[in-house]
Phi, psi and omega in degrees: 000130180267134180280144176281126181300147175292160176297141180299141181285144171250165177305326181291340181280348189242152175218140177304134183092353182287132178283126177256331180202146172221116185228159171229138185229121177276129177243128180237173174300324178299321177301320180295319177299313180295317179296317182299317178297319182287324185268334187084006179274088181260032176301125187294348175293350181260359176212348185244118183298318180299314179299312181301315179299317179295335179274002179082016179271152181290339184188179170298138182246157177290148176295141176298319180286334171296312178301313185295315181294319182293321185299330185268355185295324178296320178295315179304313178299319176294325178287327180083354183214106179298337178290349179289338178281116184260329178216152178203127179215151179216168169240128180279112187261320181216144177286166175247101177294136177243117184290159180301320175235152183086206184208173170236158182247120173272118176259130185231135175236130177246121183231143180291125180261328181196152175236129180245091182302318183294327177272347183070034183226163171225143174265127174249125179265133179246133171252124182236127179213157175232125177047045176081358181257122179295130178252341172235136174249152177045049176276114185222143175233136172256126183240144177283139179245151175291151178298149177289138179270128179251142178278142177294144181290142181277146184271000000 
């Protein structure tokens, strides 16, 4: 079943500080294995405890690009149209250790940081953390907005 996309956002729909999405994503070692297979990133720090320890890591860690991609999914779902995302960038600030059993939870909040009516875009700031530790810094997406609808002047 295909979901019907949400109506495109206009500048009038947004205010600085407005929450657009709040999501939680469970990451397990199985997630890492699946991502490695899909991406071709088989760096052993993502699956081998001994290699991770030798590299000075607290545990096997999640792939940075997995973290980045997962973090934006809530915003994309809220927008209803992945093509509305025009730019997306992050700084990797802390690794996400993933235990051998169980999971960790990546919590993401997407908030409107700025609206540029003349450009027809909005900057969305994402906060991504695990157990209160920020894992992405300066995570920002620029999203395209639908043109504002103006009412014709009455005569």
